[in-house]
N, C-alpha and C positions, 0 to 999 in steps of 0.2 A: 455500070456495072450491076452485075446482077445480085439482087441480097441475099444473104446466106441463108438456106433452109435450116431448120431447127429439128432437132431430136433430142426428146426427154429421155433421159437415161433411165433404165429400169437398176433396182439395186444391185442386180450381177454386175450390168453395165458400167455403173458405177464405181465398181471395187476392181473392174477391169482394165477401166480409166486409169484409176489411182496407181496401180501396180505398172501399166504401161508408163505413165509419164514420171514416175521415180525411177524408172530402171530394174523394177523388179522383176519384171518380163523379159528382160534381157536376152539375147539379142533382138526381141520385138521392138519395134519404133511405132509401131500403128495395129489397127486390125487387118486380119488376113485377108488377100485378093486370093482370087480363085484358085492360083495355081498353088500357092502356099499351102491353101486350104486342103486341096485335094492330095497334096504330097504328104501331108501331115496325117490324114485317113490313112494313106496307103503305106507309109514306113515311117511313121513318127518324127519325120523331119522333114524341116524347109527344104523349098528349094535349092537353096546353097550349100545343103548338106548339114546342116546345124542340128542336131538332136533337140526335137520339141515335140512331145507326144499328145498335147492338148490344144483343138483348134482355139484361138481366140477370136469372136469375130464379133460383128455390130450388126445387130440384128434388126431392121425396122419393119415400118407397115407396108402393104402392098402399095397404097396410094404415094409414099414417101420414096420407096423403091423405084417406081415407074418412073418418079419427075426428075430424080437424078442422072447427071452425065460427067461423065470423067472429067475434071478439072473444077468441078463444083466445090464450093465451101460448106460445110457442112455445120453448124453451131451444135456443140453437145451442151444440153443443160442440166443443172439438178431440177428435182420435182418442184422446187421453190421458184425456179425461171432462173437461177444463179449460171450464169454460162460459164463453164469451165475448161472448156477445149474449143479447138478447131480442126476439123479431119477435111484435108485435102483429098477429096474422092478420086481414086485410081480406078476402082473398079466396082460394077454394083453386078448382082449376080442372084439366082435361085438355087439355093443349094439343094440336094438331095438327102433331106432330113433321114430318110430310112436309113441308105447308106452311111451317113452319118453316124447314126444311133449304131448300126452294126459293127462298124470300124472302131469306134470309141467305147462303147459299153458291152459289146459281143451280145447286143440284143435289140431288139425293136419293140418288147414288151412296156409298154407305159405305165407296169407296175413298178419298173426300175425307176427311182426319183430322177434322176441324170434322163433318161428317156423321155419322162413325161416333160421334164421342164424343156428339152430340146424341143420337142412337139407343139410346145405351145408357143414358141418364139415366134416373132416376123417371118414373113415369108421371102423375105429379101437379105441379103447379106450386103455391108457396106466395107469396103476395103480401101486404106489409105492411111497415111501418115497422119500423126495428129500432134498437135502443139497446144501447151497451155494457154487458155486465152489471155491468162494473167496469174502469175506464179503467187501475186498476195491474194487472190480470191481463192485459188485453190488449197493456199494453206489455210486459209480462213475456213473453207468447208470442211478440211479434214481435222481442225481441231473442235469443231461443233459435231463432227459423226463419228468420229474415233474417240477411245479411249485415251486419257492423258499419257499412256504410258507407248502409245503408238510413235515408232521412228521409222524415217524412211531406211532404204539400204545405204545411201552415203551417210546417215549419222551411225548407224551400227558400225558400218566397215571403221569408220574414223576411230569409234570406241575399244574395237579390238586392236586395230593397230597389229596384229598377227604376233601378239605377244603370246598368245594359249591356244591352243587346239579348241575349238568352238562346236560345243555338240547342240545341232538343232530338234528339238523337237515337236513334232505336228499332234494338234487334237483338236477334234471339235466336240468334245466329252469332257464333265467334270473330272477331277485329279481325284483317284483313290490310292489307297496304298500301293496296289500293283504298279498302277503307273508310275509312283514315285519310285519303287524298287525298280522298274525299267530302266529308267533315264539314271539311277545312280550305277546300274550296271554299265550301261552306255557310257558315262562318264569314266567308270575305270578302266573300258577299253580304250579310250581314246588318250588316256594318259592321266598321271597323277596332278598334273596343272589345267586339266581341262575346265573349261566352263559351260555351263546350261545355257541355251536360249528358248525358253518357254515361248513357244512361235505359235498360239493356237489361233485358230481360223475363226474370225469374227462376222463375216459374211454371211451371206446365205449358206446353208449345209443341207441337212436332210430336214424334211418335215417333222415336226414333233419332238426336234433337239429343243434342249433346255436353252431359253434366251442368252443371248451375249453377254447381256448384264450381270446376268446371276452367275455364269461360268467365270467371268471376269474377278468377281469377288472368290470364285473357289479359287481361283490361280492365285491371288494375291494372298488367301490365307495360307497356302501351303509353302510358302517361300521360306519359310521358318525351319522347313524339314531338310533344309540344304545348309551347308557352313556358309556362315555370311560372305556375301561377293562372290560367292560359286554360280549362283544364279539369278538370271536375268529375263523379267517377264516383257513382250513386247508384243502385242496383239497385230494380228496380220489382215487387213481386209479383203480377203479370199474368199472367193464364192465358190465353194465346194463342188465338183461333178459327181462324185461318188462313182469314179472310173476305176477304182481298185488298181490293177499294175501299173496301168499308164499313168494315173494319176501320181502314183509314188516317184517315179519318174521325175512328174512335174514340178512335186512338190521339193524335190530333192535340189533341180536346176534351180528355183525360186530362193533355196537358203543360202546355195552357193554364191548369190548375187547380193545376199544380205552379210556376206563375210564369214560364214560358217564352213568349218572345215570336214564337218562329219554330219552324219544325217540317219536318224534311229527308223529304221523299217522293221514292223511288226508280223504278226502271224496272220492278218484281214486287213492292210493299209489301205483306207478311203472305201469301205468296203459298205454297201448299203445294206446287205443283212438279206437273204432269202426270205418269201413270203411265207413258207413253210418250216421257218427257224435255221440258226447257222448262217455260214458265210454265202454270199451269191458268188465270189470268184474263188476258185481253189485254194484252200490254206497255205500259206507262203510263197503265191506266185508272185506276188510283189518283190520279193526278195531274191527269186529265180530271175526276174525280168531285170532288175537293179545290178545284179551280177552281170550279166550280158554285157551291159554297157557301162560298166564303172571306170573302166580306163579311159572314157572321154568326157564323163561327168564333170570333173574339177570339183569333186565333192567325194567322199569316202563314205561306204554306207557299213552302216552298224546293225547287223543281224541279229535279232533277239527273238531267243523262242518265247512259247507260252509261258506265264507264270501262275502259280497259285499258293493259295497259302498252306505251310505245313504246322498244323498243332502242337506237334512233337518239337519241331525246331523253332516255333514261334516266329515265325519270319516269312516271306515270300520266296518261293525256288523255282528253278525252271521245273516243268513238269516231267520234261526228261531225265529228272534227276531224283524222281520220287521212289523209286527203287521199291516197289510195292507198298507205300506208305500212302494211305487214304488222306489227300489235298483237299483243301476246303475252295470253296469259292460261291460267289452269288452273280447270278446273271443278271442282264440290265432288266428284263422283266420282270424278275423276282425284285431286284430293288425298286423299280417303281411301284410295285403293289404294296411292298412296306411303306414305302413312302406315303402312296395314297392313304393307306389303313393306319397310320400312324405308328406303325409296329418297331420294335427295337431293331436296330442294325449294329452288328458287332464292332467294337471297336479295331479289331484285326483288318476289318473290311476298309473301316475309311476314319479319318480324321475326325474325333467329334465337331470341329469348325467348319468342316465340307458337310457333314450331315446335317448343322443347323441351318444353313446356307439351302441346301437342297431342299428342306421341309416349306421354308418362305417360297420358293420358287416352285416346286412341285405341286400340281394341284390334280388330282385324278381325272379320269377323263370325265367324273359327272362332276367335276368343279372347273374344266376348262371353258374358254370360250368357246361356244358352239355355233355354227351357222349351218343352217337346213335350207337349202337352194331348191325352189321348187320352179321347172323351166317345162314349158308346154306351149301349143297354140292358144291363142287368143279364143276364149271361152271354153277352155279345156277343163276348168274348175279349179285352175291353181289357187286363186283367193280364196274360194269356200273352203279349200283343204286347208289353207295357211291359216286361215283366222281360226278354224276350228282347232288346228294344233296349239295355237297360240293360248286359247283358252284351257287347252288339256295341260300344255305345259305351266301356265300361273296358278294351276290348282295342284301340279304334281311338286315344282322345283322349287327350289331357294332363288335360284339366278332370275336377273332382271329378264325380259323378254321385250322384244323391240319386232314389230312386226314392218318391213321396207316393201311396201306393194309399189309394183311398176309402175299403175296410173298414177299413184299419190307421188311418188318419185319425180315422175314426167311434170308434174304440177309445180313442186317445189325445189328441188335441186338439179332437176335437167331442165328446165324451162328455155327454151330459145334454140332446143337441139331439134333437128329434123328427123326424118327417119332413112336418110343416107346409110349407108354400110358405116362409116367411121363415126357419123353421129350417135347410131346405135351401139357399138362397140364403146363409144364415149359414156354412154347412158348405163352400160352395164360396170364397166371400171369405176365410175362412181359410186355405184351402189355396193359392188366389191370393197372400195376402200371404204365406205360406211360400216358395211358388216365388218370390217376387219377391225375397226375402232372398237366396236362394240364385242369383239371377241378377245381383242388384247386386254380388257379391261372385267374379263370373265362373264359376260353376258351373252345371252343367246339371241341371236338376231334371225329371223324368218321371213325370206325372200321370197316373193311371188311374181316373177318377172319373165315374160315370154323368151329373152335371153336365145334368139335363134343359133348364134354362132359359137361354134365349140372352142374356138380360139380365146373368144371373149369369157367364156364360161371358166376356161382354165386358168385365165389371169385373175378372174375373181378367186378361184381356189388359191392362187399362188399366195395373195396378199393376206388372206383369212391363215393361210397355215405360217405364212412368214411370222405373223402376229401372235403365234403360238396356238391357234385356234384349231379345233376339228371341223371339217367340210365335209357335210354331206349331200349329193346331189339328188333330188327326186324328179325322175321325169313322168309327169302328169299325160300319159300315151291316150289321151281321148283323138280318135280319128279324126282326121278333118271334115266329113261329111257329118260326125254329131255335132263340131264345133260349131259349122255353118248354120245346122237345123236350130242349135240353140239361139245362138246369134243376138243375145239381149241388146246388144248396143247397134244393131245393123250393120256391124260394120264389112262383114263377109258380103251382103247383100250390095254397098256401095262399091266394093273391091271387084266384084264380078260385074256390077255395069260399067266399070271403068272410072268411076269416079273419085276412087283413091287407090294412088299407084304405090306399088313396094309393098303392098300389103303380105304378110307373112303368112305362106300357105298357098297364096292364091299364084302372085305374080312376083314373090322373094321366098327365097329358100328357108327352111327349117331343118338343120343339121342337129340330128337326134343326137342325144348322147352315146356312146358307144359302151362305155361302162359306169353306168349309176348304181348309186347305191341302192334304189330302189325304184320301182317301177309301179305306175299306179294307173291302171284303166277305167274308168268311171263307166265305161258303157258295160263293162264286167262286174263292176264294184260298187255299191251305194258308197256315199260319203263315209258313212259311221265305219263301214267296213272298212275301208280305206285308212282311216284314220289309227284304227286298231292294228291293222298292220304296220302303219309309220312307227307309233308307239313301242311294236314289239321289236323294231329295227333299233331304236333307241337304247331300249332295254339290253336287249342282246348285245348291242355294241359297245355298252358302257356309258354311253353319252348321256344317260338321265338314270338316277337310279331307280330300280323297280319298287314300288312300295309295297309289295307283295312279299319281296325278298329283303327291304333295308330294315334295319333293326332302329 
């Protein structure tokens, strides 16, 4: 009998698996096969006609995808090696990711976080039904990974028992007075005896969002703003896609499976925000799409307007009811600025207990974890620049600075790996993981590694951003001819003589960054000039305080 192949789940895949196995993604019983994937893209429906707007897929590496055949068993493991489920392979296919991006997000621009995540996935999708490897192992894993308030769909449906209308509220943000006003308005619409299911997404959300642990503390703190017994907090291990209107439908279908009867849809549901400010999708587009499909949803939509604070009435009111009155509000950007600068935040905006938690959670950009990733050919000057930058940061910044040099990592952390594509990707994954730990604890990691493949670099970025860190990619774009001429280790000469195989830039590709945060060309810039331009980037981005302007 053929031994089961193994796939280690990413954080998104782990969340998807949990929600598939518990029935939160019903009617799905596994990861989508090609026909269903294509149907979801084209019509927001499965091939059997069921409404389902977001493709739930299992992406795997090129090597694993090529090795799998229909009928194979694929063991799905947590990152610590614990087997959680078995997938009976029904289909293995290579998706058109641009087609998927355009259909789901309405964009192929990697500036959209959902598109960026999609493009960084593995190149093959595996479809098929899944079964729990061991229900006890699955429940133990959930107890370790998710907060104590987590409940499965069956547990919540049993709790409701159909006695009251249940209004579900989706959020990935802390709750302020405006959110409390919105949920209270939703409860009023649903009926006098309605209950609130505060159901925040605690899986991967948008890079830069406040970590789930701090948000959970906020959610617990605001429960007292509702009558006793009216609100129930239960976190949802959902990996958001930031797909706007499509995602609003998806969120509602999930809450239907948890026993909710109503679902609140706001002005910009699951919107990632535009790079120029404001919303990415049209305002209230999610409400319009929901209304078109409400009859078949199995859950009623509660469509609420935008709310703002009325100083005259001393409460939050719909903006449409201002009647010429000047209403007050604080944008997310302004809130973060005030938190970073320890400035006062008015009590009308947020409860004091919420602000206390956010002050603990929020560090301004110059106090966040930071990873500066140098990529480029061998002998391009990465290590020299990285070392110079470390010395400069040690002189200017209070955070601990760690240098992760590719050659040193190869000796201590990645000993035993060779130079196949799989092992090179594994090496970068290990560096990314260590860098993410540095970032999680508020330090600075400066990485100097060839890291020739875009997908591996994107994976490193994802690890850092999920840890709450800021990731800046620096392409040291020294031309191949210059690198070969320098050749301090004699590696290019050996590669050109055929003594070294698979050497980056000679007989193995280097995939240049498409959108680096900074480009350095050492044939045009002296190292000291390049360092100055890097420090200018760090100061302008707010990642490092400028000593000339700080007080």
